[in-house]
Structure formats: structure tokens, C-alpha cells
mmCIF file as Biopython writes it, N, C-alpha, C and O atoms, coordinates in Angstrom:
data_model
#
loop_
_atom_site.group_PDB
_atom_site.id
_atom_site.type_symbol
_atom_site.label_atom_id
_atom_site.label_alt_id
_atom_site.label_comp_id
_atom_site.label_asym_id
_atom_site.label_entity_id
_atom_site.label_seq_id
_atom_site.pdbx_PDB_ins_code
_atom_site.Cartn_x
_atom_site.Cartn_y
_atom_site.Cartn_z
_atom_site.occupancy
_atom_site.B_iso_or_equiv
_atom_site.auth_seq_id
_atom_site.auth_asym_id
_atom_site.pdbx_PDB_model_num
ATOM 1   N N  . MET A ? 1  ? 149.569 106.486 230.062 1.0 0.0 1  A 1 
ATOM 2   C CA . MET A ? 1  ? 148.445 107.039 229.409 1.0 0.0 1  A 1 
ATOM 3   C C  . MET A ? 1  ? 147.078 106.502 229.881 1.0 0.0 1  A 1 
ATOM 4   O O  . MET A ? 1  ? 146.077 107.216 229.931 1.0 0.0 1  A 1 
ATOM 5   N N  . ILE A ? 2  ? 147.100 105.149 230.236 1.0 0.0 2  A 1 
ATOM 6   C CA . ILE A ? 2  ? 145.816 104.530 230.645 1.0 0.0 2  A 1 
ATOM 7   C C  . ILE A ? 2  ? 145.444 105.134 231.995 1.0 0.0 2  A 1 
ATOM 8   O O  . ILE A ? 2  ? 144.255 105.258 232.290 1.0 0.0 2  A 1 
ATOM 9   N N  . TYR A ? 3  ? 146.485 105.544 232.889 1.0 0.0 3  A 1 
ATOM 10  C CA . TYR A ? 3  ? 146.101 106.108 234.139 1.0 0.0 3  A 1 
ATOM 11  C C  . TYR A ? 3  ? 145.450 107.461 234.012 1.0 0.0 3  A 1 
ATOM 12  O O  . TYR A ? 3  ? 144.549 107.815 234.772 1.0 0.0 3  A 1 
ATOM 13  N N  . VAL A ? 4  ? 145.928 108.221 233.026 1.0 0.0 4  A 1 
ATOM 14  C CA . VAL A ? 4  ? 145.249 109.575 232.769 1.0 0.0 4  A 1 
ATOM 15  C C  . VAL A ? 4  ? 143.840 109.422 232.281 1.0 0.0 4  A 1 
ATOM 16  O O  . VAL A ? 4  ? 142.952 110.188 232.655 1.0 0.0 4  A 1 
ATOM 17  N N  . LEU A ? 5  ? 143.634 108.438 231.451 1.0 0.0 5  A 1 
ATOM 18  C CA . LEU A ? 5  ? 142.266 108.148 231.018 1.0 0.0 5  A 1 
ATOM 19  C C  . LEU A ? 5  ? 141.371 107.703 232.032 1.0 0.0 5  A 1 
ATOM 20  O O  . LEU A ? 5  ? 140.194 108.064 232.022 1.0 0.0 5  A 1 
ATOM 21  N N  . ALA A ? 6  ? 141.891 106.854 233.018 1.0 0.0 6  A 1 
ATOM 22  C CA . ALA A ? 6  ? 141.174 106.427 234.148 1.0 0.0 6  A 1 
ATOM 23  C C  . ALA A ? 6  ? 140.803 107.570 235.073 1.0 0.0 6  A 1 
ATOM 24  O O  . ALA A ? 6  ? 139.683 107.665 235.573 1.0 0.0 6  A 1 
ATOM 25  N N  . ILE A ? 7  ? 141.760 108.408 235.274 1.0 0.0 7  A 1 
ATOM 26  C CA . ILE A ? 7  ? 141.459 109.544 236.215 1.0 0.0 7  A 1 
ATOM 27  C C  . ILE A ? 7  ? 140.442 110.450 235.571 1.0 0.0 7  A 1 
ATOM 28  O O  . ILE A ? 7  ? 139.560 110.911 236.295 1.0 0.0 7  A 1 
ATOM 29  N N  . ILE A ? 8  ? 140.468 110.752 234.311 1.0 0.0 8  A 1 
ATOM 30  C CA . ILE A ? 8  ? 139.525 111.596 233.618 1.0 0.0 8  A 1 
ATOM 31  C C  . ILE A ? 8  ? 138.105 110.861 233.706 1.0 0.0 8  A 1 
ATOM 32  O O  . ILE A ? 8  ? 137.083 111.477 234.008 1.0 0.0 8  A 1 
ATOM 33  N N  . ALA A ? 9  ? 138.128 109.547 233.429 1.0 0.0 9  A 1 
ATOM 34  C CA . ALA A ? 9  ? 136.781 108.916 233.513 1.0 0.0 9  A 1 
ATOM 35  C C  . ALA A ? 9  ? 136.228 108.925 234.927 1.0 0.0 9  A 1 
ATOM 36  O O  . ALA A ? 9  ? 135.013 108.987 235.109 1.0 0.0 9  A 1 
ATOM 37  N N  . LEU A ? 10 ? 137.094 108.863 235.934 1.0 0.0 10 A 1 
ATOM 38  C CA . LEU A ? 10 ? 136.565 108.934 237.305 1.0 0.0 10 A 1 
ATOM 39  C C  . LEU A ? 10 ? 136.028 110.340 237.699 1.0 0.0 10 A 1 
ATOM 40  O O  . LEU A ? 10 ? 135.038 110.513 238.409 1.0 0.0 10 A 1 
ATOM 41  N N  . ILE A ? 11 ? 136.760 111.280 237.181 1.0 0.0 11 A 1 
ATOM 42  C CA . ILE A ? 11 ? 136.281 112.657 237.417 1.0 0.0 11 A 1 
ATOM 43  C C  . ILE A ? 11 ? 134.944 112.886 236.754 1.0 0.0 11 A 1 
ATOM 44  O O  . ILE A ? 11 ? 134.065 113.534 237.322 1.0 0.0 11 A 1 
ATOM 45  N N  . MET A ? 12 ? 134.777 112.329 235.490 1.0 0.0 12 A 1 
ATOM 46  C CA . MET A ? 12 ? 133.494 112.428 234.812 1.0 0.0 12 A 1 
ATOM 47  C C  . MET A ? 12 ? 132.421 111.749 235.495 1.0 0.0 12 A 1 
ATOM 48  O O  . MET A ? 12 ? 131.329 112.315 235.558 1.0 0.0 12 A 1 
ATOM 49  N N  . VAL A ? 13 ? 132.589 110.564 236.038 1.0 0.0 13 A 1 
ATOM 50  C CA . VAL A ? 13 ? 131.591 109.827 236.758 1.0 0.0 13 A 1 
ATOM 51  C C  . VAL A ? 13 ? 131.231 110.528 238.072 1.0 0.0 13 A 1 
ATOM 52  O O  . VAL A ? 13 ? 130.044 110.638 238.379 1.0 0.0 13 A 1 
ATOM 53  N N  . VAL A ? 14 ? 132.166 110.990 238.834 1.0 0.0 14 A 1 
ATOM 54  C CA . VAL A ? 14 ? 131.899 111.763 240.092 1.0 0.0 14 A 1 
ATOM 55  C C  . VAL A ? 14 ? 131.128 113.003 239.728 1.0 0.0 14 A 1 
ATOM 56  O O  . VAL A ? 14 ? 130.176 113.354 240.425 1.0 0.0 14 A 1 
ATOM 57  N N  . GLY A ? 15 ? 131.506 113.688 238.650 1.0 0.0 15 A 1 
ATOM 58  C CA . GLY A ? 15 ? 130.733 114.920 238.228 1.0 0.0 15 A 1 
ATOM 59  C C  . GLY A ? 15 ? 129.363 114.622 237.843 1.0 0.0 15 A 1 
ATOM 60  O O  . GLY A ? 15 ? 128.454 115.409 238.108 1.0 0.0 15 A 1 
ATOM 61  N N  . LEU A ? 16 ? 129.146 113.403 237.165 1.0 0.0 16 A 1 
ATOM 62  C CA . LEU A ? 16 ? 127.805 113.126 236.756 1.0 0.0 16 A 1 
ATOM 63  C C  . LEU A ? 16 ? 126.951 112.775 238.049 1.0 0.0 16 A 1 
ATOM 64  O O  . LEU A ? 16 ? 125.809 113.219 238.161 1.0 0.0 16 A 1 
ATOM 65  N N  . PHE A ? 17 ? 127.468 112.051 238.925 1.0 0.0 17 A 1 
ATOM 66  C CA . PHE A ? 17 ? 126.720 111.765 240.144 1.0 0.0 17 A 1 
ATOM 67  C C  . PHE A ? 17 ? 126.414 113.090 240.980 1.0 0.0 17 A 1 
ATOM 68  O O  . PHE A ? 17 ? 125.332 113.260 241.542 1.0 0.0 17 A 1 
ATOM 69  N N  . TYR A ? 18 ? 127.344 113.912 241.012 1.0 0.0 18 A 1 
ATOM 70  C CA . TYR A ? 18 ? 127.132 115.193 241.757 1.0 0.0 18 A 1 
ATOM 71  C C  . TYR A ? 18 ? 126.117 116.029 241.018 1.0 0.0 18 A 1 
ATOM 72  O O  . TYR A ? 18 ? 125.295 116.670 241.672 1.0 0.0 18 A 1 
ATOM 73  N N  . THR A ? 19 ? 126.116 116.068 239.666 1.0 0.0 19 A 1 
ATOM 74  C CA . THR A ? 19 ? 125.111 116.800 238.999 1.0 0.0 19 A 1 
ATOM 75  C C  . THR A ? 19 ? 123.700 116.237 239.188 1.0 0.0 19 A 1 
ATOM 76  O O  . THR A ? 19 ? 122.746 116.996 239.360 1.0 0.0 19 A 1 
ATOM 77  N N  . VAL A ? 20 ? 123.570 114.924 239.158 1.0 0.0 20 A 1 
ATOM 78  C CA . VAL A ? 20 ? 122.308 114.260 239.396 1.0 0.0 20 A 1 
ATOM 79  C C  . VAL A ? 20 ? 121.816 114.522 240.767 1.0 0.0 20 A 1 
ATOM 80  O O  . VAL A ? 20 ? 120.632 114.804 240.947 1.0 0.0 20 A 1 
ATOM 81  N N  . ARG A ? 21 ? 122.672 114.442 241.754 1.0 0.0 21 A 1 
ATOM 82  C CA . ARG A ? 21 ? 122.265 114.751 243.162 1.0 0.0 21 A 1 
ATOM 83  C C  . ARG A ? 21 ? 121.836 116.154 243.312 1.0 0.0 21 A 1 
ATOM 84  O O  . ARG A ? 21 ? 120.846 116.410 243.997 1.0 0.0 21 A 1 
ATOM 85  N N  . THR A ? 22 ? 122.508 117.081 242.723 1.0 0.0 22 A 1 
ATOM 86  C CA . THR A ? 22 ? 122.154 118.468 242.756 1.0 0.0 22 A 1 
ATOM 87  C C  . THR A ? 22 ? 120.843 118.725 242.096 1.0 0.0 22 A 1 
ATOM 88  O O  . THR A ? 22 ? 120.021 119.467 242.633 1.0 0.0 22 A 1 
ATOM 89  N N  . HIS A ? 23 ? 120.616 118.149 240.968 1.0 0.0 23 A 1 
ATOM 90  C CA . HIS A ? 23 ? 119.358 118.255 240.256 1.0 0.0 23 A 1 
ATOM 91  C C  . HIS A ? 23 ? 118.208 117.791 241.149 1.0 0.0 23 A 1 
ATOM 92  O O  . HIS A ? 23 ? 117.194 118.472 241.303 1.0 0.0 23 A 1 
ATOM 93  N N  . ARG A ? 24 ? 118.396 116.655 241.706 1.0 0.0 24 A 1 
ATOM 94  C CA . ARG A ? 24 ? 117.351 116.065 242.587 1.0 0.0 24 A 1 
ATOM 95  C C  . ARG A ? 24 ? 116.978 117.009 243.721 1.0 0.0 24 A 1 
ATOM 96  O O  . ARG A ? 24 ? 115.808 117.187 244.057 1.0 0.0 24 A 1 
ATOM 97  N N  . ALA A ? 25 ? 118.035 117.619 244.307 1.0 0.0 25 A 1 
ATOM 98  C CA . ALA A ? 25 ? 117.859 118.572 245.418 1.0 0.0 25 A 1 
ATOM 99  C C  . ALA A ? 25 ? 117.034 119.751 244.976 1.0 0.0 25 A 1 
ATOM 100 O O  . ALA A ? 25 ? 116.127 120.177 245.691 1.0 0.0 25 A 1 
ATOM 101 N N  . PHE A ? 26 ? 117.328 120.282 243.819 1.0 0.0 26 A 1 
ATOM 102 C CA . PHE A ? 26 ? 116.562 121.441 243.357 1.0 0.0 26 A 1 
ATOM 103 C C  . PHE A ? 26 ? 115.209 121.117 242.787 1.0 0.0 26 A 1 
ATOM 104 O O  . PHE A ? 26 ? 114.286 121.927 242.868 1.0 0.0 26 A 1 
ATOM 105 N N  . SER A ? 27 ? 115.079 119.936 242.207 1.0 0.0 27 A 1 
ATOM 106 C CA . SER A ? 27 ? 113.786 119.601 241.706 1.0 0.0 27 A 1 
ATOM 107 C C  . SER A ? 27 ? 112.723 119.212 242.816 1.0 0.0 27 A 1 
ATOM 108 O O  . SER A ? 27 ? 111.515 119.349 242.620 1.0 0.0 27 A 1 
ATOM 109 N N  . THR A ? 28 ? 113.229 118.744 243.932 1.0 0.0 28 A 1 
ATOM 110 C CA . THR A ? 28 ? 112.312 118.519 245.030 1.0 0.0 28 A 1 
ATOM 111 C C  . THR A ? 28 ? 111.844 119.704 245.729 1.0 0.0 28 A 1 
ATOM 112 O O  . THR A ? 28 ? 110.771 119.675 246.331 1.0 0.0 28 A 1 
ATOM 113 N N  . ARG A ? 29 ? 112.609 120.799 245.691 1.0 0.0 29 A 1 
ATOM 114 C CA . ARG A ? 29 ? 112.229 122.037 246.277 1.0 0.0 29 A 1 
ATOM 115 C C  . ARG A ? 29 ? 111.282 122.809 245.199 1.0 0.0 29 A 1 
ATOM 116 O O  . ARG A ? 29 ? 111.782 123.239 244.160 1.0 0.0 29 A 1 
ATOM 117 N N  . ASN A ? 30 ? 110.079 122.947 245.446 1.0 0.0 30 A 1 
ATOM 118 C CA . ASN A ? 30 ? 109.183 123.587 244.478 1.0 0.0 30 A 1 
ATOM 119 C C  . ASN A ? 30 ? 108.713 124.892 244.963 1.0 0.0 30 A 1 
ATOM 120 O O  . ASN A ? 30 ? 107.542 125.213 244.763 1.0 0.0 30 A 1 
ATOM 121 N N  . SER A ? 31 ? 109.576 125.726 245.626 1.0 0.0 31 A 1 
ATOM 122 C CA . SER A ? 31 ? 109.261 127.043 246.039 1.0 0.0 31 A 1 
ATOM 123 C C  . SER A ? 31 ? 109.363 127.964 244.927 1.0 0.0 31 A 1 
ATOM 124 O O  . SER A ? 31 ? 110.265 127.827 244.100 1.0 0.0 31 A 1 
ATOM 125 N N  . GLU A ? 32 ? 108.444 128.962 244.837 1.0 0.0 32 A 1 
ATOM 126 C CA . GLU A ? 32 ? 108.546 130.014 243.772 1.0 0.0 32 A 1 
ATOM 127 C C  . GLU A ? 32 ? 109.296 131.239 244.243 1.0 0.0 32 A 1 
ATOM 128 O O  . GLU A ? 32 ? 109.670 132.089 243.435 1.0 0.0 32 A 1 
ATOM 129 N N  . ILE A ? 33 ? 109.525 131.342 245.574 1.0 0.0 33 A 1 
ATOM 130 C CA . ILE A ? 33 ? 110.233 132.422 246.160 1.0 0.0 33 A 1 
ATOM 131 C C  . ILE A ? 33 ? 111.620 132.093 246.271 1.0 0.0 33 A 1 
ATOM 132 O O  . ILE A ? 33 ? 111.973 131.045 246.810 1.0 0.0 33 A 1 
ATOM 133 N N  . ASP A ? 34 ? 112.512 133.003 245.746 1.0 0.0 34 A 1 
ATOM 134 C CA . ASP A ? 34 ? 113.941 132.664 245.859 1.0 0.0 34 A 1 
ATOM 135 C C  . ASP A ? 34 ? 114.380 132.887 247.261 1.0 0.0 34 A 1 
ATOM 136 O O  . ASP A ? 34 ? 113.770 133.689 247.968 1.0 0.0 34 A 1 
ATOM 137 N N  . SER A ? 35 ? 115.402 132.223 247.700 1.0 0.0 35 A 1 
ATOM 138 C CA . SER A ? 35 ? 116.011 132.499 249.030 1.0 0.0 35 A 1 
ATOM 139 C C  . SER A ? 35 ? 116.702 133.767 249.114 1.0 0.0 35 A 1 
ATOM 140 O O  . SER A ? 35 ? 117.044 134.376 248.100 1.0 0.0 35 A 1 
ATOM 141 N N  . GLU A ? 36 ? 116.922 134.188 250.301 1.0 0.0 36 A 1 
ATOM 142 C CA . GLU A ? 36 ? 117.590 135.521 250.493 1.0 0.0 36 A 1 
ATOM 143 C C  . GLU A ? 36 ? 119.058 135.364 250.124 1.0 0.0 36 A 1 
ATOM 144 O O  . GLU A ? 36 ? 119.620 134.279 250.272 1.0 0.0 36 A 1 
ATOM 145 N N  . ILE A ? 37 ? 119.678 136.425 249.650 1.0 0.0 37 A 1 
ATOM 146 C CA . ILE A ? 37 ? 121.107 136.393 249.289 1.0 0.0 37 A 1 
ATOM 147 C C  . ILE A ? 37 ? 121.868 136.760 250.593 1.0 0.0 37 A 1 
ATOM 148 O O  . ILE A ? 37 ? 121.502 137.676 251.331 1.0 0.0 37 A 1 
ATOM 149 N N  . HIS A ? 38 ? 122.861 136.044 250.802 1.0 0.0 38 A 1 
ATOM 150 C CA . HIS A ? 38 ? 123.700 136.153 252.011 1.0 0.0 38 A 1 
ATOM 151 C C  . HIS A ? 38 ? 124.290 137.513 252.010 1.0 0.0 38 A 1 
ATOM 152 O O  . HIS A ? 38 ? 124.584 138.071 250.953 1.0 0.0 38 A 1 
ATOM 153 N N  . ASP A ? 39 ? 124.475 138.078 253.212 1.0 0.0 39 A 1 
ATOM 154 C CA . ASP A ? 39 ? 125.029 139.459 253.449 1.0 0.0 39 A 1 
ATOM 155 C C  . ASP A ? 39 ? 126.427 139.695 252.820 1.0 0.0 39 A 1 
ATOM 156 O O  . ASP A ? 39 ? 126.705 140.742 252.235 1.0 0.0 39 A 1 
ATOM 157 N N  . ASN A ? 40 ? 127.285 138.668 252.972 1.0 0.0 40 A 1 
ATOM 158 C CA . ASN A ? 40 ? 128.666 138.785 252.332 1.0 0.0 40 A 1 
ATOM 159 C C  . ASN A ? 40 ? 128.591 138.965 250.924 1.0 0.0 40 A 1 
ATOM 160 O O  . ASN A ? 40 ? 129.306 139.779 250.338 1.0 0.0 40 A 1 
ATOM 161 N N  . ILE A ? 41 ? 127.656 138.154 250.287 1.0 0.0 41 A 1 
ATOM 162 C CA . ILE A ? 41 ? 127.534 138.258 248.756 1.0 0.0 41 A 1 
ATOM 163 C C  . ILE A ? 41 ? 126.936 139.587 248.324 1.0 0.0 41 A 1 
ATOM 164 O O  . ILE A ? 41 ? 127.250 140.092 247.246 1.0 0.0 41 A 1 
ATOM 165 N N  . ARG A ? 42 ? 126.070 140.156 249.165 1.0 0.0 42 A 1 
ATOM 166 C CA . ARG A ? 42 ? 125.464 141.480 248.877 1.0 0.0 42 A 1 
ATOM 167 C C  . ARG A ? 42 ? 126.641 142.533 248.893 1.0 0.0 42 A 1 
ATOM 168 O O  . ARG A ? 42 ? 126.696 143.429 248.052 1.0 0.0 42 A 1 
ATOM 169 N N  . ARG A ? 43 ? 127.526 142.387 249.837 1.0 0.0 43 A 1 
ATOM 170 C CA . ARG A ? 43 ? 128.568 143.391 250.000 1.0 0.0 43 A 1 
ATOM 171 C C  . ARG A ? 43 ? 129.661 143.226 248.930 1.0 0.0 43 A 1 
ATOM 172 O O  . ARG A ? 43 ? 130.291 144.205 248.528 1.0 0.0 43 A 1 
ATOM 173 N N  . HIS A ? 44 ? 129.877 142.005 248.481 1.0 0.0 44 A 1 
ATOM 174 C CA . HIS A ? 44 ? 130.990 141.726 247.500 1.0 0.0 44 A 1 
ATOM 175 C C  . HIS A ? 44 ? 130.378 140.916 246.434 1.0 0.0 44 A 1 
ATOM 176 O O  . HIS A ? 44 ? 130.654 139.717 246.396 1.0 0.0 44 A 1 
ATOM 177 N N  . PRO A ? 45 ? 129.547 141.448 245.528 1.0 0.0 45 A 1 
ATOM 178 C CA . PRO A ? 45 ? 128.930 140.554 244.504 1.0 0.0 45 A 1 
ATOM 179 C C  . PRO A ? 45 ? 129.875 140.021 243.474 1.0 0.0 45 A 1 
ATOM 180 O O  . PRO A ? 45 ? 129.650 138.942 242.924 1.0 0.0 45 A 1 
ATOM 181 N N  . ILE A ? 46 ? 131.018 140.813 243.173 1.0 0.0 46 A 1 
ATOM 182 C CA . ILE A ? 46 ? 131.909 140.428 242.165 1.0 0.0 46 A 1 
ATOM 183 C C  . ILE A ? 46 ? 132.951 139.373 242.710 1.0 0.0 46 A 1 
ATOM 184 O O  . ILE A ? 46 ? 133.284 138.387 242.053 1.0 0.0 46 A 1 
ATOM 185 N N  . LEU A ? 47 ? 133.407 139.651 243.893 1.0 0.0 47 A 1 
ATOM 186 C CA . LEU A ? 47 ? 134.449 138.784 244.481 1.0 0.0 47 A 1 
ATOM 187 C C  . LEU A ? 47 ? 133.894 137.363 244.816 1.0 0.0 47 A 1 
ATOM 188 O O  . LEU A ? 47 ? 134.651 136.393 244.768 1.0 0.0 47 A 1 
ATOM 189 N N  . LEU A ? 48 ? 132.674 137.243 245.129 1.0 0.0 48 A 1 
ATOM 190 C CA . LEU A ? 48 ? 132.121 135.989 245.542 1.0 0.0 48 A 1 
ATOM 191 C C  . LEU A ? 48 ? 131.382 135.275 244.441 1.0 0.0 48 A 1 
ATOM 192 O O  . LEU A ? 48 ? 130.741 134.251 244.680 1.0 0.0 48 A 1 
ATOM 193 N N  . ASN A ? 49 ? 131.465 135.800 243.245 1.0 0.0 49 A 1 
ATOM 194 C CA . ASN A ? 49 ? 130.826 135.151 242.077 1.0 0.0 49 A 1 
ATOM 195 C C  . ASN A ? 49 ? 131.757 134.112 241.482 1.0 0.0 49 A 1 
ATOM 196 O O  . ASN A ? 49 ? 132.844 134.506 241.060 1.0 0.0 49 A 1 
ATOM 197 N N  . PRO A ? 50 ? 131.446 132.835 241.406 1.0 0.0 50 A 1 
ATOM 198 C CA . PRO A ? 50 ? 132.346 131.831 240.964 1.0 0.0 50 A 1 
ATOM 199 C C  . PRO A ? 50 ? 132.797 132.015 239.530 1.0 0.0 50 A 1 
ATOM 200 O O  . PRO A ? 50 ? 133.921 131.640 239.196 1.0 0.0 50 A 1 
ATOM 201 N N  . VAL A ? 51 ? 131.939 132.597 238.645 1.0 0.0 51 A 1 
ATOM 202 C CA . VAL A ? 51 ? 132.372 132.798 237.346 1.0 0.0 51 A 1 
ATOM 203 C C  . VAL A ? 51 ? 133.414 133.851 237.201 1.0 0.0 51 A 1 
ATOM 204 O O  . VAL A ? 51 ? 134.347 133.678 236.416 1.0 0.0 51 A 1 
ATOM 205 N N  . PHE A ? 52 ? 133.305 134.950 237.927 1.0 0.0 52 A 1 
ATOM 206 C CA . PHE A ? 52 ? 134.329 135.983 237.924 1.0 0.0 52 A 1 
ATOM 207 C C  . PHE A ? 52 ? 135.614 135.408 238.525 1.0 0.0 52 A 1 
ATOM 208 O O  . PHE A ? 52 ? 136.694 135.649 237.986 1.0 0.0 52 A 1 
ATOM 209 N N  . LEU A ? 53 ? 135.528 134.667 239.605 1.0 0.0 53 A 1 
ATOM 210 C CA . LEU A ? 53 ? 136.628 134.067 240.250 1.0 0.0 53 A 1 
ATOM 211 C C  . LEU A ? 53 ? 137.431 133.127 239.213 1.0 0.0 53 A 1 
ATOM 212 O O  . LEU A ? 53 ? 138.659 133.168 239.148 1.0 0.0 53 A 1 
ATOM 213 N N  . THR A ? 54 ? 136.734 132.371 238.498 1.0 0.0 54 A 1 
ATOM 214 C CA . THR A ? 54 ? 137.306 131.482 237.488 1.0 0.0 54 A 1 
ATOM 215 C C  . THR A ? 54 ? 138.104 132.352 236.393 1.0 0.0 54 A 1 
ATOM 216 O O  . THR A ? 54 ? 139.237 132.028 236.037 1.0 0.0 54 A 1 
ATOM 217 N N  . TYR A ? 55 ? 137.470 133.419 235.910 1.0 0.0 55 A 1 
ATOM 218 C CA . TYR A ? 55 ? 138.167 134.282 235.040 1.0 0.0 55 A 1 
ATOM 219 C C  . TYR A ? 55 ? 139.371 134.889 235.615 1.0 0.0 55 A 1 
ATOM 220 O O  . TYR A ? 55 ? 140.407 134.954 234.953 1.0 0.0 55 A 1 
ATOM 221 N N  . ILE A ? 56 ? 139.287 135.343 236.831 1.0 0.0 56 A 1 
ATOM 222 C CA . ILE A ? 56 ? 140.429 136.022 237.412 1.0 0.0 56 A 1 
ATOM 223 C C  . ILE A ? 56 ? 141.577 135.027 237.645 1.0 0.0 56 A 1 
ATOM 224 O O  . ILE A ? 56 ? 142.734 135.379 237.412 1.0 0.0 56 A 1 
ATOM 225 N N  . ILE A ? 57 ? 141.304 133.840 238.082 1.0 0.0 57 A 1 
ATOM 226 C CA . ILE A ? 57 ? 142.335 132.812 238.360 1.0 0.0 57 A 1 
ATOM 227 C C  . ILE A ? 57 ? 142.927 132.488 237.009 1.0 0.0 57 A 1 
ATOM 228 O O  . ILE A ? 57 ? 144.150 132.523 236.870 1.0 0.0 57 A 1 
ATOM 229 N N  . ALA A ? 58 ? 142.113 132.170 235.984 1.0 0.0 58 A 1 
ATOM 230 C CA . ALA A ? 58 ? 142.679 131.777 234.681 1.0 0.0 58 A 1 
ATOM 231 C C  . ALA A ? 58 ? 143.581 132.863 234.095 1.0 0.0 58 A 1 
ATOM 232 O O  . ALA A ? 58 ? 144.660 132.589 233.569 1.0 0.0 58 A 1 
ATOM 233 N N  . ILE A ? 59 ? 143.112 134.084 234.202 1.0 0.0 59 A 1 
ATOM 234 C CA . ILE A ? 59 ? 143.967 135.211 233.677 1.0 0.0 59 A 1 
ATOM 235 C C  . ILE A ? 59 ? 145.254 135.258 234.434 1.0 0.0 59 A 1 
ATOM 236 O O  . ILE A ? 59 ? 146.309 135.449 233.830 1.0 0.0 59 A 1 
ATOM 237 N N  . ALA A ? 60 ? 145.215 135.093 235.726 1.0 0.0 60 A 1 
ATOM 238 C CA . ALA A ? 60 ? 146.466 135.101 236.528 1.0 0.0 60 A 1 
ATOM 239 C C  . ALA A ? 60 ? 147.377 134.027 236.209 1.0 0.0 60 A 1 
ATOM 240 O O  . ALA A ? 60 ? 148.589 134.222 236.124 1.0 0.0 60 A 1 
ATOM 241 N N  . VAL A ? 61 ? 146.775 132.775 236.010 1.0 0.0 61 A 1 
ATOM 242 C CA . VAL A ? 61 ? 147.726 131.638 235.673 1.0 0.0 61 A 1 
ATOM 243 C C  . VAL A ? 61 ? 148.347 131.901 234.284 1.0 0.0 61 A 1 
ATOM 244 O O  . VAL A ? 61 ? 149.519 131.583 234.084 1.0 0.0 61 A 1 
ATOM 245 N N  . VAL A ? 62 ? 147.620 132.454 233.351 1.0 0.0 62 A 1 
ATOM 246 C CA . VAL A ? 62 ? 148.155 132.709 231.985 1.0 0.0 62 A 1 
ATOM 247 C C  . VAL A ? 62 ? 149.276 133.763 232.113 1.0 0.0 62 A 1 
ATOM 248 O O  . VAL A ? 62 ? 150.350 133.609 231.530 1.0 0.0 62 A 1 
ATOM 249 N N  . LEU A ? 63 ? 149.028 134.759 232.829 1.0 0.0 63 A 1 
ATOM 250 C CA . LEU A ? 63 ? 150.083 135.859 233.012 1.0 0.0 63 A 1 
ATOM 251 C C  . LEU A ? 63 ? 151.313 135.384 233.724 1.0 0.0 63 A 1 
ATOM 252 O O  . LEU A ? 63 ? 152.426 135.765 233.361 1.0 0.0 63 A 1 
ATOM 253 N N  . ILE A ? 64 ? 151.132 134.518 234.783 1.0 0.0 64 A 1 
ATOM 254 C CA . ILE A ? 64 ? 152.262 133.923 235.367 1.0 0.0 64 A 1 
ATOM 255 C C  . ILE A ? 64 ? 153.055 133.056 234.380 1.0 0.0 64 A 1 
ATOM 256 O O  . ILE A ? 64 ? 154.283 133.135 234.345 1.0 0.0 64 A 1 
ATOM 257 N N  . TYR A ? 65 ? 152.350 132.206 233.556 1.0 0.0 65 A 1 
ATOM 258 C CA . TYR A ? 65 ? 152.989 131.420 232.639 1.0 0.0 65 A 1 
ATOM 259 C C  . TYR A ? 65 ? 153.813 132.244 231.593 1.0 0.0 65 A 1 
ATOM 260 O O  . TYR A ? 65 ? 154.945 131.912 231.242 1.0 0.0 65 A 1 
ATOM 261 N N  . ILE A ? 66 ? 153.134 133.375 231.112 1.0 0.0 66 A 1 
ATOM 262 C CA . ILE A ? 66 ? 153.770 134.183 230.046 1.0 0.0 66 A 1 
ATOM 263 C C  . ILE A ? 66 ? 155.073 134.816 230.681 1.0 0.0 66 A 1 
ATOM 264 O O  . ILE A ? 66 ? 156.129 134.867 230.050 1.0 0.0 66 A 1 
ATOM 265 N N  . ILE A ? 67 ? 154.935 135.285 231.945 1.0 0.0 67 A 1 
ATOM 266 C CA . ILE A ? 67 ? 156.112 135.863 232.574 1.0 0.0 67 A 1 
ATOM 267 C C  . ILE A ? 67 ? 157.238 134.819 232.704 1.0 0.0 67 A 1 
ATOM 268 O O  . ILE A ? 67 ? 158.399 135.071 232.383 1.0 0.0 67 A 1 
ATOM 269 N N  . TYR A ? 68 ? 156.835 133.648 233.187 1.0 0.0 68 A 1 
ATOM 270 C CA . TYR A ? 68 ? 157.779 132.482 233.349 1.0 0.0 68 A 1 
ATOM 271 C C  . TYR A ? 68 ? 158.534 132.209 232.006 1.0 0.0 68 A 1 
ATOM 272 O O  . TYR A ? 68 ? 159.754 132.053 231.960 1.0 0.0 68 A 1 
ATOM 273 N N  . LEU A ? 69 ? 157.710 132.165 230.919 1.0 0.0 69 A 1 
ATOM 274 C CA . LEU A ? 69 ? 158.361 131.924 229.639 1.0 0.0 69 A 1 
ATOM 275 C C  . LEU A ? 69 ? 159.330 133.000 229.136 1.0 0.0 69 A 1 
ATOM 276 O O  . LEU A ? 69 ? 160.354 132.767 228.494 1.0 0.0 69 A 1 
ATOM 277 N N  . SER A ? 70 ? 158.855 134.275 229.530 1.0 0.0 70 A 1 
ATOM 278 C CA . SER A ? 70 ? 159.684 135.322 229.061 1.0 0.0 70 A 1 
ATOM 279 C C  . SER A ? 70 ? 161.064 135.431 229.813 1.0 0.0 70 A 1 
ATOM 280 O O  . SER A ? 70 ? 162.058 135.938 229.293 1.0 0.0 70 A 1 
ATOM 281 N N  . PHE A ? 71 ? 161.033 134.932 231.027 1.0 0.0 71 A 1 
ATOM 282 C CA . PHE A ? 71 ? 162.417 134.991 231.743 1.0 0.0 71 A 1 
ATOM 283 C C  . PHE A ? 71 ? 163.210 133.698 231.651 1.0 0.0 71 A 1 
ATOM 284 O O  . PHE A ? 71 ? 164.352 133.619 232.103 1.0 0.0 71 A 1 
ATOM 285 N N  . SER A ? 72 ? 162.604 132.714 231.074 1.0 0.0 72 A 1 
ATOM 286 C CA . SER A ? 72 ? 163.417 131.440 230.973 1.0 0.0 72 A 1 
ATOM 287 C C  . SER A ? 72 ? 164.118 131.308 229.628 1.0 0.0 72 A 1 
ATOM 288 O O  . SER A ? 72 ? 164.819 130.324 229.391 1.0 0.0 72 A 1 
#
């Protein structure tokens, strides 16, 4: 149990440092003009969106789990 809590705490600390580093990178850039959107993202706006990918993966995992439970 203590190992699980240690791993969770480590993930939280790494996430905090990553968030602070990302915030500093964005706060130092003071441009008012947005950067151009990459061509691949323009062609596939839904497939390359991380929010949609998270939903798709979560739904797939839940469906696989339901199918697994139904056959076991």
C-alpha cells in the first residue's frame, strides 16, 4: 500500500514540475498572434485532438471490459 502511495506522490510531483515548466514557457512568450496550425491537424482535426482521443480510448477500454465480463 505504501508503494502505491509513493508512486502516486511521485506522479503528482512530476506533474507539478511539468505544469510549472510549461507555464513558464508560455508566460515568457508574449506574442499576440497564434502560431500556425500544423497541416496534419488541419486535415484530421478530430483524430489529432487529445481530448477526443482520450474519450475514444476510454470508451474502447470500457467496452472491452464489458465484453470480457460478459464472456467470463
